[in-house]
PATORBA-783751 format. One record per residue: x, y, z of N, C-alpha, C in turn; residue number from 1. Coordinates in steps of 0.1 Angstrom, whole numbers, plus 5000, padded with zeros to 4 digits. Layout:
n_X	n_Y	n_Z	ca_X	ca_Y	ca_Z	c_X	c_Y	c_Z	num
X	Y	Z	X	Y	Z	X	Y	Z	NUM
...
***
This chain:
n_X	n_Y	n_Z	ca_X	ca_Y	ca_Z	c_X	c_Y	c_Z	num
1082	4819	8399	1093	4823	8418	1100	4812	8420	1
1117	4813	8423	1126	4805	8426	1122	4794	8436	2
1125	4784	8435	1125	4774	8451	1133	4771	8459	3
1132	4780	8467	1145	4783	8477	1145	4774	8484	4
1140	4757	8485	1148	4747	8494	1155	4745	8491	5
1163	4739	8503	1175	4732	8502	1173	4715	8498	6
1186	4714	8489	1181	4703	8486	1187	4693	8493	7
1179	4676	8499	1187	4667	8509	1181	4656	8504	8
1191	4642	8506	1191	4631	8501	1187	4627	8516	9
1175	4618	8511	1162	4613	8522	1168	4591	8518	10
1172	4587	8524	1172	4574	8521	1164	4566	8531	11
1158	4558	8527	1146	4549	8538	1149	4532	8528	12
1148	4521	8544	1152	4512	8540	1137	4505	8533	13
1127	4513	8537	1110	4507	8530	1103	4521	8522	14
1099	4516	8511	1093	4529	8505	1085	4537	8517	15
1084	4543	8519	1078	4553	8532	1062	4560	8529	16
1058	4549	8522	1040	4552	8514	1037	4537	8510	17
1023	4534	8514	1015	4544	8520	1023	4539	8540	18
1020	4551	8543	1020	4547	8563	1007	4538	8565	19
1012	4525	8569	0996	4517	8570	1008	4506	8580	20
1021	4507	8583	1027	4501	8593	1038	4509	8602	21
1041	4501	8613	1044	4512	8623	1059	4521	8614	22
1072	4513	8608	1079	4521	8606	1082	4532	8594	23
1067	4528	8586	1067	4532	8572	1054	4548	8577	24
1048	4545	8588	1045	4559	8597	1054	4570	8598	25
1065	4565	8608	1075	4575	8608	1085	4577	8598	26
1085	4571	8591	1092	4579	8576	1083	4587	8565	27
1071	4579	8571	1066	4589	8559	1065	4607	8564	28
1064	4604	8575	1056	4618	8583	1067	4626	8583	29
1084	4619	8582	1093	4630	8579	1095	4634	8571	30
1094	4625	8557	1094	4623	8546	1083	4641	8541	31
1071	4638	8546	1062	4649	8545	1063	4664	8553	32
1074	4663	8568	1081	4673	8574	1094	4681	8564	33
1100	4674	8559	1113	4675	8552	1112	4681	8543	34
1097	4676	8532	1099	4679	8522	1093	4697	8524	35
1090	4704	8532	1083	4719	8534	1096	4727	8533	36
1105	4721	8533	1118	4728	8533	1127	4725	8521	37
1126	4712	8524	1134	4705	8512	1129	4704	8501	38
1144	4704	8491	1140	4697	8477	1144	4683	8484	39
1136	4666	8477	1138	4658	8483	1145	4650	8475	40
1154	4642	8471	1159	4630	8468	1160	4622	8477	41
1146	4612	8469	1148	4600	8483	1156	4586	8471	42
1157	4578	8484	1164	4563	8477	1157	4555	8491	43
1155	4544	8481	1143	4538	8492	1142	4523	8485	44
1138	4515	8492	1140	4502	8485	1120	4498	8485	45
1113	4490	8473	1101	4486	8478	1103	4473	8476	46
1096	4463	8489	1100	4447	8490	1088	4442	8496	47
1075	4445	8486	1063	4441	8486	1053	4440	8472	48
1047	4434	8465	1039	4437	8456	1028	4447	8456	49
1024	4446	8470	1008	4451	8472	1019	4475	8469	50
1033	4473	8474	1036	4492	8471	1039	4497	8456	51
1043	4485	8452	1048	4491	8439	1037	4500	8433	52
1023	4500	8436	1019	4511	8427	1015	4522	8432	53
1025	4521	8443	1027	4539	8451	1043	4545	8450	54
1048	4538	8435	1060	4546	8439	1058	4555	8428	55
1046	4560	8420	1044	4572	8416	1041	4584	8418	56
1033	4581	8436	1025	4591	8444	1039	4595	8453	57
1053	4590	8454	1064	4597	8464	1064	4612	8453	58
1060	4613	8440	1064	4627	8432	1061	4640	8440	59
1047	4634	8451	1039	4644	8456	1046	4651	8466	60
1057	4644	8474	1066	4649	8481	1081	4651	8474	61
1089	4645	8464	1101	4643	8460	1099	4647	8449	62
1116	4654	8445	1118	4660	8432	1123	4649	8423	63
1130	4639	8429	1132	4626	8424	1134	4615	8429	64
1132	4601	8429	1128	4593	8438	1134	4578	8429	65
1148	4575	8438	1149	4559	8428	1148	4545	8439	66
1136	4539	8432	1133	4527	8442	1138	4515	8437	67
1144	4510	8446	1147	4496	8438	1140	4484	8445	68
1139	4475	8439	1132	4464	8440	1136	4456	8449	69
1134	4450	8462	1141	4440	8472	1133	4428	8466	70
1134	4419	8467	1126	4400	8472	1134	4398	8484	71
1129	4399	8500	1131	4396	8506	1136	4379	8506	72
1134	4375	8500	1139	4360	8499	1152	4364	8495	73
1157	4366	8484	1169	4370	8474	1177	4377	8483	74
1174	4388	8490	1181	4397	8502	1185	4386	8514	75
1180	4376	8513	1183	4371	8530	1195	4359	8523	76
1194	4354	8512	1207	4349	8506	1222	4355	8503	77
1216	4372	8500	1227	4380	8496	1232	4382	8514	78
1222	4385	8521	1228	4386	8534	1238	4378	8545	79
1237	4368	8536	1244	4360	8543	1258	4360	8541	80
1260	4368	8529	1282	4371	8528	1283	4382	8542	81
1278	4382	8545	1284	4389	8558	1291	4381	8572	82
1289	4364	8569	1293	4357	8576	1304	4355	8574	83
1314	4353	8555	1324	4358	8550	1329	4370	8556	84
1324	4384	8555	1332	4394	8555	1335	4400	8571	85
1329	4390	8584	1324	4396	8591	1312	4406	8597	86
1309	4414	8588	1295	4420	8588	1285	4416	8594	87
1276	4424	8598	1261	4422	8602	1254	4418	8592	88
1244	4409	8593	1236	4401	8580	1229	4414	8577	89
1225	4423	8583	1212	4435	8581	1219	4445	8574	90
1230	4446	8574	1243	4454	8564	1240	4452	8547	91
1246	4437	8544	1244	4438	8527	1232	4430	8529	92
1223	4430	8531	1209	4430	8531	1201	4437	8522	93
1202	4452	8529	1205	4466	8518	1213	4467	8508	94
1224	4467	8507	1233	4467	8496	1227	4461	8483	95
1232	4477	8481	1223	4481	8464	1234	4484	8457	96
1243	4481	8445	1250	4485	8435	1245	4497	8430	97
1234	4495	8426	1227	4506	8419	1220	4520	8429	98
1220	4514	8438	1213	4527	8446	1225	4535	8452	99
1236	4526	8454	1247	4532	8459	1254	4544	8444	100
1254	4533	8432	1256	4547	8418	1250	4561	8423	101
1241	4556	8423	1229	4571	8421	1228	4579	8434	102
1234	4579	8441	1233	4586	8455	1246	4592	8448	103
1255	4585	8448	1269	4594	8445	1268	4600	8436	104
1260	4598	8419	1255	4610	8409	1247	4619	8413	105
1233	4618	8419	1226	4627	8421	1231	4636	8438	106
1240	4636	8445	1246	4646	8450	1252	4649	8444	107
1264	4642	8437	1276	4652	8433	1264	4663	8416	108
1252	4656	8413	1248	4666	8403	1235	4678	8408	109
1229	4676	8423	1229	4685	8426	1232	4692	8436	110
1245	4691	8440	1255	4698	8449	1244	4695	8465	111
1239	4679	8471	1237	4679	8477	1251	4680	8491	112
1246	4687	8501	1254	4685	8508	1249	4678	8527	113
1234	4676	8531	1226	4672	8539	1218	4661	8531	114
1219	4653	8545	1213	4637	8542	1205	4632	8554	115
1195	4628	8556	1192	4620	8562	1188	4601	8563	116
1193	4594	8563	1194	4583	8566	1181	4578	8578	117
1170	4570	8569	1169	4565	8582	1170	4549	8582	118
1166	4541	8594	1171	4530	8601	1186	4527	8594	119
1194	4521	8606	1212	4521	8607	1214	4513	8590	120
1212	4503	8589	1217	4498	8571	1217	4508	8561	121
1210	4517	8562	1210	4526	8554	1215	4539	8551	122
1229	4537	8565	1234	4544	8570	1252	4539	8561	123
1254	4530	8553	1264	4529	8541	1263	4534	8533	124
1253	4540	8527	1256	4549	8512	1255	4564	8519	125
1262	4568	8533	1261	4583	8537	1276	4584	8532	126
1282	4579	8528	1299	4582	8524	1301	4589	8511	127
1292	4597	8504	1288	4603	8490	1302	4614	8496	128
1306	4616	8484	1316	4626	8486	1305	4641	8482	129
1311	4648	8493	1296	4660	8493	1292	4663	8504	130
1288	4651	8508	1274	4652	8521	1283	4655	8532	131
1282	4666	8537	1285	4673	8550	1278	4671	8563	132
1264	4672	8561	1258	4671	8571	1245	4658	8574	133
1249	4650	8579	1243	4634	8578	1233	4633	8592	134
1224	4626	8594	1214	4621	8603	1210	4607	8601	135
1211	4604	8610	1205	4589	8612	1194	4586	8622	136
1184	4580	8617	1174	4582	8626	1175	4566	8627	137
1177	4560	8637	1182	4550	8641	1166	4539	8643	138
1157	4550	8647	1144	4545	8655	1150	4540	8666	139
1147	4526	8665	1154	4520	8677	1174	4514	8675	140
1170	4508	8688	1188	4504	8686	1188	4486	8683	141
1186	4485	8672	1185	4470	8667	1192	4461	8674	142
1203	4465	8674	1216	4455	8681	1209	4450	8689	143
1204	4452	8699	1199	4451	8711	1191	4445	8710	144
1176	4446	8698	1169	4437	8698	1172	4425	8697	145
1181	4421	8681	1189	4412	8682	1194	4404	8696	146
1198	4408	8699	1204	4405	8712	1194	4396	8722	147
1183	4406	8722	1175	4402	8729	1159	4385	8720	148
1165	4389	8707	1160	4372	8704	1171	4366	8708	149
1180	4363	8705	1187	4355	8710	1189	4344	8723	150
1184	4357	8732	1177	4347	8741	1164	4340	8740	151
1159	4344	8737	1145	4332	8730	1145	4323	8722	152
1158	4316	8714	1155	4310	8706	1164	4302	8710	153
1166	4289	8708	1177	4279	8705	1193	4281	8700	154
1200	4269	8699	1208	4270	8690	1205	4266	8681	155
1211	4268	8665	1222	4275	8665	1213	4294	8662	156
1200	4293	8664	1199	4305	8657	1198	4317	8671	157
1202	4316	8685	1204	4321	8694	1220	4322	8695	158
1230	4318	8687	1243	4321	8681	1239	4331	8672	159
1235	4331	8657	1232	4339	8649	1228	4349	8656	160
1213	4350	8663	1213	4362	8668	1219	4368	8673	161
1228	4365	8684	1239	4371	8695	1250	4377	8687	162
1252	4371	8672	1262	4373	8667	1261	4387	8665	163
1246	4388	8654	1244	4398	8644	1242	4411	8654	164
1236	4405	8673	1234	4419	8677	1247	4426	8682	165
1263	4417	8682	1272	4420	8687	1280	4429	8669	166
1274	4425	8660	1284	4429	8649	1272	4445	8642	167
1264	4441	8645	1254	4455	8647	1260	4468	8651	168
1259	4465	8660	1261	4473	8672	1277	4482	8668	169
1286	4474	8664	1299	4475	8658	1293	4487	8647	170
1286	4482	8638	1284	4491	8623	1275	4501	8633	171
1266	4502	8633	1258	4511	8644	1270	4524	8652	172
1275	4517	8660	1287	4532	8664	1296	4533	8653	173
1301	4531	8642	1313	4532	8635	1304	4544	8624	174
1288	4539	8625	1283	4549	8609	1278	4561	8623	175
1277	4564	8629	1271	4572	8640	1282	4577	8640	176
1293	4575	8642	1301	4585	8643	1310	4594	8632	177
1303	4587	8619	1307	4598	8608	1294	4607	8607	178
1284	4605	8613	1272	4611	8611	1275	4628	8623	179
1266	4636	8617	1270	4651	8624	1256	4643	8637	180
1248	4639	8636	1239	4636	8648	1229	4619	8648	181
1226	4616	8655	1223	4603	8657	1206	4603	8665	182
1200	4597	8663	1185	4599	8668	1174	4585	8670	183
1169	4585	8683	1160	4572	8688	1147	4582	8687	184
1137	4567	8689	1125	4567	8689	1118	4576	8706	185
1128	4568	8712	1127	4571	8728	1141	4575	8735	186
1138	4584	8748	1149	4586	8757	1155	4574	8761	187
1145	4564	8767	1153	4547	8767	1166	4540	8753	188
1159	4544	8747	1166	4540	8732	1175	4546	8729	189
1180	4557	8732	1190	4565	8732	1197	4566	8745	190
1200	4564	8754	1200	4560	8763	1208	4543	8763	191
1201	4541	8759	1211	4524	8757	1221	4524	8746	192
1220	4536	8732	1232	4538	8724	1240	4541	8733	193
1239	4554	8741	1247	4565	8748	1261	4554	8759	194
1252	4541	8766	1257	4538	8769	1265	4529	8766	195
1265	4523	8754	1265	4517	8741	1280	4520	8733	196
1277	4536	8735	1291	4544	8723	1286	4555	8736	197
1295	4554	8743	1294	4566	8755	1304	4581	8746	198
1317	4572	8737	1323	4587	8729	1315	4595	8720	199
1299	4589	8717	1292	4596	8711	1278	4604	8718	200
1280	4604	8728	1270	4608	8738	1266	4622	8736	201
1276	4632	8729	1272	4642	8722	1264	4645	8713	202
1260	4638	8705	1256	4634	8692	1241	4627	8689	203
1242	4625	8700	1223	4614	8701	1215	4616	8709	204
1207	4620	8704	1194	4627	8714	1181	4617	8704	205
1170	4619	8712	1157	4610	8714	1145	4621	8700	206
1139	4617	8693	1128	4620	8683	1115	4614	8686	207
1106	4615	8693	1099	4610	8695	1084	4607	8688	208
1077	4596	8683	1066	4593	8672	1058	4599	8673	209
1046	4605	8668	1039	4620	8665	1023	4606	8662	210
1013	4613	8658	0998	4606	8655	0995	4615	8649	211
0983	4612	8637	0977	4626	8631	0966	4617	8638	212
0962	4629	8644	0948	4628	8651	0934	4631	8648	213
0940	4639	8638	0926	4643	8629	0925	4632	8621	214
0933	4623	8618	0929	4611	8606	0923	4597	8616	215
0931	4595	8627	0927	4589	8638	0919	4597	8647	216
0911	4598	8644	0899	4604	8654	0884	4597	8659	217
0877	4593	8666	0866	4587	8667	0854	4594	8659	218
0856	4605	8652	0847	4608	8645	0853	4601	8630	219
0861	4598	8628	0864	4590	8617	0861	4573	8618	220
0855	4565	8627	0855	4552	8632	0847	4548	8622	221
0837	4549	8616	0828	4543	8602	0818	4531	8610	222
0814	4527	8602	0807	4513	8609	0815	4500	8616	223
0809	4496	8627	0816	4486	8629	0818	4472	8622	224
0829	4467	8621	0831	4455	8614	0830	4443	8619	225
0824	4444	8631	0818	4429	8639	0811	4426	8640	226
0805	4410	8640	0791	4407	8639	0790	4408	8649	227
0779	4408	8655	0769	4405	8670	0783	4393	8678	228
0779	4396	8690	0785	4386	8698	0790	4396	8709	229
0799	4385	8721	0812	4391	8731	0818	4407	8729	230
0818	4411	8734	0830	4419	8732	0843	4421	8729	231
0851	4428	8720	0866	4423	8709	0875	4434	8721	232
0888	4421	8720	0897	4427	8723	0905	4425	8707	233
0915	4436	8708	0915	4444	8694	0935	4438	8694	234
0939	4435	8684	0956	4438	8684	0953	4441	8664	235
0965	4454	8665	0969	4455	8651	0979	4456	8652	236
0987	4455	8636	0999	4455	8639	1003	4447	8624	237
1016	4449	8614	1022	4438	8608	1023	4427	8612	238
1014	4416	8601	1017	4402	8614	1029	4391	8607	239
1037	4401	8600	1045	4390	8596	1065	4395	8603	240
1059	4406	8614	1071	4412	8625	1071	4406	8635	241
1084	4400	8636	1085	4390	8647	1077	4394	8659	242
1081	4407	8664	1077	4409	8678	1058	4404	8678	243
1049	4409	8670	1042	4416	8670	1032	4397	8667	244
1040	4385	8660	1042	4373	8663	1039	4369	8673	245
1049	4368	8680	1052	4364	8697	1038	4369	8705	246
1038	4386	8702	1028	4394	8711	1017	4381	8709	247
1010	4383	8694	0999	4370	8695	0998	4360	8699	248
1003	4352	8694	1005	4341	8695	1007	4337	8714	249
1014	4345	8722	1015	4345	8741	0998	4351	8739	250
0995	4365	8738	0982	4364	8744	0971	4351	8740	251
0971	4349	8730	0961	4336	8728	0959	4326	8731	252
0977	4325	8735	0976	4306	8743	0977	4309	8757	253
0982	4317	8755	0985	4318	8776	0973	4329	8775	254
0968	4344	8777	0965	4351	8784	0949	4350	8783	255
0945	4350	8766	0927	4352	8764	0923	4333	8770	256
0927	4326	8770	0920	4313	8781	0920	4317	8794	257
0927	4325	8800	0925	4329	8813	0907	4345	8815	258
0914	4353	8805	0906	4359	8798	0889	4357	8801	259
0892	4344	8788	0877	4342	8785	0870	4333	8800	260
0881	4328	8810	0871	4324	8822	0863	4329	8830	261
0869	4342	8826	0855	4352	8832	0850	4361	8823	262
0851	4362	8810	0843	4367	8803	0844	4355	8792	263
0839	4348	8794	0836	4336	8781	0833	4344	8769	264
0824	4348	8766	0820	4353	8756	0833	4366	8745	265
0840	4368	8753	0853	4378	8746	0860	4373	8733	266
0863	4376	8725	0870	4376	8709	0878	4383	8710	267
0894	4377	8705	0904	4381	8699	0902	4381	8687	268
0910	4395	8680	0907	4400	8669	0920	4405	8665	269
0928	4395	8659	0942	4402	8649	0941	4405	8637	270
0942	4421	8637	0943	4431	8625	0950	4433	8611	271
0958	4430	8609	0970	4436	8599	0971	4427	8590	272
0982	4430	8581	0987	4423	8572	0994	4409	8571	273
0999	4406	8563	1009	4393	8559	1005	4383	8571	274
0997	4381	8580	0998	4365	8589	1005	4358	8585	275
1017	4357	8595	1027	4346	8595	1019	4333	8595	276
1024	4319	8595	1020	4309	8594	1012	4304	8612	277
1026	4310	8620	1018	4308	8635	1009	4318	8640	278
1006	4327	8633	0994	4336	8632	0984	4331	8628	279
0983	4323	8617	0968	4320	8608	0964	4307	8616	280
0972	4300	8623	0966	4291	8632	0966	4294	8643	281
0966	4306	8647	0957	4308	8661	0942	4310	8659	282
0938	4315	8646	0924	4312	8642	0911	4302	8645	283
0905	4306	8651	0892	4292	8657	0886	4299	8665	284
0886	4290	8678	0869	4295	8688	0877	4307	8697	285
0869	4318	8691	0876	4328	8700	0886	4340	8693	286
0890	4337	8681	0901	4344	8676	0899	4343	8665	287
0902	4355	8656	0898	4357	8644	0909	4365	8640	288
0919	4359	8624	0930	4366	8619	0923	4377	8611	289
0925	4388	8606	0921	4393	8595	0928	4392	8585	290
0941	4394	8585	0952	4395	8569	0944	4410	8567	291
0948	4417	8557	0949	4431	8553	0939	4436	8555	292
0937	4447	8557	0918	4450	8553	0919	4467	8553	293
0911	4468	8547	0911	4482	8539	0917	4497	8546	294
0909	4492	8560	0909	4505	8569	0909	4502	8580	295
0920	4504	8591	0925	4501	8601	0915	4508	8614	296
0910	4517	8611	0903	4528	8621	0888	4524	8624	297
0880	4516	8618	0866	4510	8622	0873	4499	8633	298
0884	4492	8632	0884	4476	8641	0891	4484	8649	299
0894	4493	8653	0899	4501	8664	0889	4513	8676	300
0877	4514	8662	0872	4524	8673	0856	4514	8678	301
0854	4506	8671	0844	4498	8676	0847	4485	8684	302
0863	4483	8686	0868	4475	8698	0863	4476	8715	303
0859	4470	8719	0861	4473	8737	0870	4473	8745	304
0885	4464	8740	0896	4470	8744	0908	4466	8732	305
0918	4475	8730	0928	4475	8726	0940	4470	8734	306
0951	4455	8729	0961	4450	8737	0973	4453	8728	307
0983	4453	8733	0996	4455	8728	1008	4447	8738	308
1001	4433	8736	1010	4424	8746	1023	4420	8744	309
1033	4435	8741	1043	4428	8737	1052	4427	8745	310
1064	4417	8743	1075	4414	8750	1086	4416	8747	311
1089	4421	8733	1106	4421	8724	1108	4431	8722	312
1093	4441	8719	1094	4451	8708	1101	4464	8714	313
1108	4469	8709	1111	4485	8717	1108	4499	8711	314
1107	4510	8717	1101	4521	8716	1085	4522	8716	315
1080	4534	8716	1069	4537	8718	1064	4532	8704	316
1053	4525	8705	1046	4521	8693	1037	4526	8690	317
1034	4524	8672	1026	4539	8666	1011	4533	8667	318
1011	4520	8671	0999	4513	8670	0992	4514	8684	319
1000	4516	8697	0995	4525	8705	0986	4540	8707	320
0997	4548	8701	0990	4562	8700	0980	4559	8686	321
0979	4553	8683	0970	4556	8669	0955	4548	8679	322
0957	4538	8687	0943	4537	8696	0938	4548	8704	323
0952	4547	8713	0945	4560	8723	0944	4572	8715	324
0949	4575	8705	0938	4587	8700	0922	4584	8694	325
0921	4572	8689	0907	4568	8685	0901	4567	8697	326
0904	4569	8715	0894	4567	8722	0895	4561	8727	327
0902	4547	8725	0901	4536	8728	0910	4531	8746	328
0907	4524	8750	0910	4521	8762	0925	4507	8752	329
0935	4513	8762	0946	4502	8761	0952	4499	8767	330
0954	4481	8770	0963	4470	8777	0977	4474	8767	331
0990	4476	8776	1000	4480	8775	1011	4468	8779	332
1018	4459	8776	1028	4457	8784	1038	4465	8785	333
1050	4460	8793	1056	4473	8800	1069	4478	8788	334
1068	4469	8778	1080	4474	8772	1077	4481	8765	335
1070	4483	8759	1068	4494	8744	1058	4507	8754	336
1056	4504	8764	1054	4515	8772	1065	4525	8781	337
1076	4520	8778	1088	4524	8779	1090	4545	8779	338
1083	4550	8780	1091	4562	8777	1077	4566	8770	339
1063	4563	8773	1050	4569	8767	1045	4575	8780	340
1042	4586	8773	1038	4600	8783	1024	4596	8782	341
1018	4590	8794	1007	4584	8798	1007	4581	8812	342
0997	4582	8820	0993	4577	8829	0984	4560	8831	343
0992	4553	8835	0985	4542	8836	0974	4539	8848	344
0963	4538	8845	0955	4536	8854	0944	4547	8848	345
0953	4556	8847	0941	4571	8834	0941	4569	8823	346
0953	4572	8812	0953	4571	8805	0953	4558	8796	347
0956	4551	8801	0959	4538	8797	0962	4527	8811	348
0963	4510	8805	0968	4505	8816	0983	4499	8809	349
0990	4500	8823	1001	4493	8817	1007	4480	8828	350
1007	4464	8825	1006	4459	8828	1022	4452	8831	351
1027	4443	8839	1037	4443	8839	1044	4427	8840	352
1033	4418	8839	1031	4406	8843	1021	4399	8834	353
1021	4387	8828	1010	4385	8824	0998	4384	8836	354
0999	4381	8845	0986	4384	8855	0981	4395	8854	355
0990	4407	8854	0988	4418	8850	0977	4420	8839	356
0984	4416	8829	0977	4420	8815	0961	4413	8816	357
0961	4402	8824	0948	4397	8826	0940	4406	8833	358
0940	4409	8844	0931	4416	8858	0932	4429	8851	359
0939	4435	8843	0936	4446	8839	0930	4447	8826	360
0927	4435	8816	0923	4432	8807	0903	4428	8813	361
0903	4423	8821	0890	4421	8827	0882	4432	8830	362
0893	4437	8838	0885	4448	8845	0880	4457	8835	363
0885	4463	8825	0882	4466	8809	0869	4466	8804	364
0868	4453	8801	0854	4447	8793	0846	4448	8809	365
0847	4446	8817	0832	4444	8829	0833	4461	8832	366
0834	4469	8830	0832	4482	8835	0830	4490	8816	367
0822	4493	8814	0817	4503	8802	0825	4520	8805	368
0817	4523	8813	0819	4534	8823	0837	4540	8823	369
0841	4525	8825	0856	4529	8824	0867	4529	8816	370
0856	4520	8808	0868	4520	8792	0862	4533	8784	371
0852	4543	8787	0848	4551	8778	0859	4567	8788	372
0859	4566	8799	0867	4572	8811	0880	4574	8800	373
0884	4559	8801	0894	4562	8796	0900	4564	8787	374
0891	4559	8777	0894	4563	8764	0896	4579	8760	375
0886	4581	8766	0883	4600	8767	0901	4605	8768	376
0903	4596	8782	0916	4605	8785	0932	4600	8777	377
0935	4590	8771	0938	4585	8760	0938	4593	8753	378
0930	4595	8740	0929	4607	8734	0934	4620	8738	379
0930	4625	8749	0934	4641	8758	0953	4642	8759	380
0958	4627	8760	0971	4625	8762	0981	4624	8750	381
0977	4616	8742	0978	4622	8728	0979	4633	8723	382
0965	4639	8723	0967	4653	8717	0976	4664	8719	383
0977	4658	8736	0988	4672	8746	1002	4665	8744	384
1006	4656	8737	1020	4653	8736	1025	4647	8726	385
1014	4640	8719	1024	4633	8705	1016	4640	8691	386
1021	4646	8686	1018	4664	8678	1036	4657	8670	387
1031	4651	8657	1044	4649	8647	1051	4661	8646	388
1042	4676	8641	1051	4688	8639	1059	4692	8646	389
1057	4692	8659	1061	4694	8670	1073	4685	8673	390
1076	4670	8677	1089	4663	8673	1094	4664	8664	391
1090	4668	8651	1101	4670	8639	1106	4675	8634	392
1099	4686	8644	1105	4704	8640	1119	4698	8651	393
1127	4691	8656	1136	4685	8667	1145	4681	8650	394
1142	4673	8640	1151	4670	8634	1160	4684	8620	395
1147	4692	8618	1151	4699	8612	1163	4709	8623	396
1161	4712	8635	1170	4716	8644	1187	4711	8640	397
1184	4700	8641	1198	4693	8641	1206	4690	8625	398
1196	4693	8619	1201	4696	8600	1205	4711	8605	399
1197	4719	8606	1208	4736	8610	1217	4731	8619	400
1217	4728	8632	1227	4728	8641	1240	4723	8633	401
1241	4709	8625	1251	4710	8614	1256	4718	8608	402
1245	4722	8601	1253	4732	8592	1261	4742	8598	403
1255	4747	8609	1259	4759	8611	1275	4755	8618	404
1276	4745	8623	1286	4736	8630	1299	4739	8620	405
1296	4734	8608	1303	4731	8597	1304	4746	8587	406
1305	4757	8589	1304	4769	8585	1298	4775	8571	407
1287	4760	8569	1280	4761	8556	1269	4774	8558	408
1261	4781	8547	1256	4789	8551	1238	4777	8547	409
1229	4777	8552	1221	4770	8556	1215	4776	8544	410
1215	4767	8529	1207	4769	8515	1215	4773	8505	411
1227	4770	8509	1235	4769	8504	1238	4758	8490	412
1235	4759	8481	1242	4748	8470	1252	4749	8462	413
***
């Protein structure tokens, strides 16, 4: 029987498998959803040696993949050319002649009309002749994130981050102007871009994250990884990502001592790959840094409280949804709680200051019934509002809408 799925170009800044960190959870679920109706031609980078082993796995969802090895150190040096060209440094960081040539070749060979670019810098590959229906998943408004970083650093980094925010916004606006649709992970992020690019309001929408509630289920918690001792507070995430580094350093150095003043045997576990030196330095009395773990679910399932003390992250965090799906009580700072469909004090705890973060964490540690009740409510909130299939249906509608608007029959090759 002939394959009636239409060909589609999918461009991702990091190999979308395994889904073991925030951006890869989203990019993988998009890949899995798109593969149901499209023949996927994937262009991507692999920037970590551990991920090379998964390149062949991509054939489960992709008809063809072009995976480019990217050395972050070399890419950082290459990105500095943006200081000469006037570009945002993020754009030349992901510029690759081999990938650009492959995109043009595969679009022409396969008669591809539709493309999805995951993350703003990958939009630089969408100018291939033949592409008529382009959707950019910006996820977060990265230009705003760089501008926010500037306020937390001294010169010259403050100048560099402010420049990056300004130049990247110019690139984001130009790329979005050439695309049929742009999506962001929350309405709050979408609204930021609408205000920054009012000429594009009609082509900007939100597509929220979801969570695999069968995989992240209390039934799959396994055995406890924690040695006997006091209550466990947990943070999970990629520990070389600056917002995560900032979060755990802030919690461990400023908030945890206040928690331990009231709960002396409380322990803080930092669970995630590639801990930066600043994270490794936190290990000691009351703080454990695990590095990579084979499965994060036991660390979630057997924790007492999950914390997400993020101060500079944007958008709904997968780590929060996964913890809630595991029926654990979560204390979240206000920044990543923006747009979260959950009730503070019922489904989770949202803290608007360090003092609130401490008091809400201590209250949960002191009350096992409250922890159990909030954990169950958290899972119900996820089941109610965070289905991947429901959210990603919006992406197919955008592709279908752009096809309809241009007068090309969906499925034509």
